C-alpha positions in Angstrom: 202.2 96.6 -37.4 204.6 95.6 -35.2 208.2 94.7 -36.5 209.0 91.7 -34.4 207.9 88.5 -36.1 207.5 85.3 -34.2 207.9 81.5 -35.6 205.5 80.0 -33.1 204.2 76.6 -32.2 201.6 77.1 -29.1 202.0 73.7 -28.2 205.9 74.6 -26.9 206.1 76.3 -23.4 209.5 77.9 -24.3 207.4 79.2 -27.6 204.4 80.6 -25.2 207.0 82.4 -22.9 208.7 84.1 -25.7 205.3 85.4 -27.0 204.8 86.2 -23.4 208.2 88.3 -23.2 207.6 89.7 -26.5 204.3 91.2 -25.3 205.4 91.9 -22.2 207.9 94.7 -24.3 204.8 96.4 -25.8 205.0 94.7 -28.6 202.1 92.7 -30.1 204.1 90.4 -33.0 203.3 89.1 -35.9 202.9 85.5 -35.0 203.3 82.9 -37.5 202.3 79.2 -36.5 205.0 78.0 -38.8 203.4 74.3 -38.3 200.5 75.9 -40.2 201.8 78.1 -42.4 205.5 76.8 -42.8 208.0 79.1 -44.2 209.5 78.5 -47.8 212.7 76.8 -48.3 214.2 80.7 -49.4 212.7 82.2 -46.1 214.2 79.5 -43.8 217.4 79.8 -45.7 217.4 83.6 -45.3 216.4 83.3 -41.4 219.3 80.7 -41.1 221.4 83.1 -42.7 220.3 86.3 -40.6 220.8 84.1 -37.1 224.5 83.5 -38.4 224.0 79.9 -37.1 224.8 76.7 -38.8 222.0 74.9 -40.3 222.3 72.0 -38.4 221.5 74.2 -35.3 217.8 74.9 -35.8 217.3 71.7 -36.6 214.9 69.8 -33.9 215.5 66.4 -32.8 213.1 65.7 -29.8 209.6 65.0 -31.0 210.4 64.7 -34.4 211.2 61.9 -37.5 214.8 63.4 -37.4 216.5 59.5 -36.3 214.3 57.8 -38.8 215.4 60.4 -41.4 218.8 59.9 -40.6 219.3 63.4 -40.2 222.4 62.8 -37.5 224.6 61.6 -40.7 227.7 64.3 -40.9 227.8 63.8 -44.2 224.2 65.4 -45.2 224.7 69.4 -46.7 222.5 72.2 -45.5 220.8 71.9 -48.8 219.7 68.6 -47.5 219.3 69.5 -44.0 216.9 72.4 -45.2 214.8 70.5 -47.7 214.2 67.9 -44.7 212.7 70.9 -42.6 210.7 72.0 -45.3 209.3 68.6 -46.0 208.6 68.0 -42.2 208.4 71.7 -40.6 208.2 70.1 -37.0 212.1 69.5 -37.6 212.2 73.5 -37.3 213.5 74.3 -33.8 211.6 77.1 -32.0 210.8 79.6 -31.3 212.6 82.2 -33.9 212.1 85.6 -33.5 213.0 88.1 -35.7 213.0 92.2 -34.7 214.8 95.4 -36.6 217.7 94.4 -34.1 218.5 90.4 -35.5 216.7 87.5 -35.9 217.4 84.4 -33.1 216.4 80.9 -32.1 214.8 81.8 -28.8 216.0 78.6 -26.7 216.1 79.3 -23.6 213.0 82.2 -24.2 214.6 85.0 -22.2 217.5 85.0 -25.0 214.5 87.0 -27.2 215.2 90.0 -24.6 219.0 90.3 -26.6 216.7 91.5 -29.5 213.7 93.3 -28.8 213.5 96.9 -29.6 212.0 98.0 -26.3 212.3 97.3 -22.6 210.3 94.5 -20.6 206.9 96.8 -19.1 207.2 95.0 -16.1 208.2 91.5 -13.7 207.8 88.8 -16.0 207.5 85.0 -14.5 207.8 81.9 -16.9 205.3 79.2 -16.8 207.3 76.7 -14.6 207.9 79.8 -12.0 211.4 80.7 -13.1 211.4 84.7 -12.6 213.1 86.3 -15.6 212.2 90.3 -15.1 211.8 91.8 -11.8 210.3 95.2 -11.4 210.4 97.7 -12.9 211.5 95.5 -15.9 215.3 94.4 -14.6 216.6 91.6 -16.3 217.6 88.7 -13.6 219.2 86.5 -15.7 
């Protein structure tokens, strides 16, 4: 079993590229499609704590009910933001990757390279044609 977990949305290009980069390192991660199987409030809070980022940094605005729910209000507490993300998992920004080296919101997808336990096994080009890893597995960006 892999020590790598990705909170994944297969409809998201960044998430797909991140998953492909993980696999390009020789890992077969545990894939959690968080829209189908959302994390509990406790798990989400722990992920954010482990990433070392403010709760608001994990809140997705594009394509979500962010505006309708008034989540841009700076007076909202972290607890209120967490409650909103648990009630509406689409508000959780993705992909979040957890490895033995840390937890990270991998936007852009190549951010995952900083926490993968193994180097890339070969060249990698994103879906949009951007080369991220050259031969033999050297990071280009």
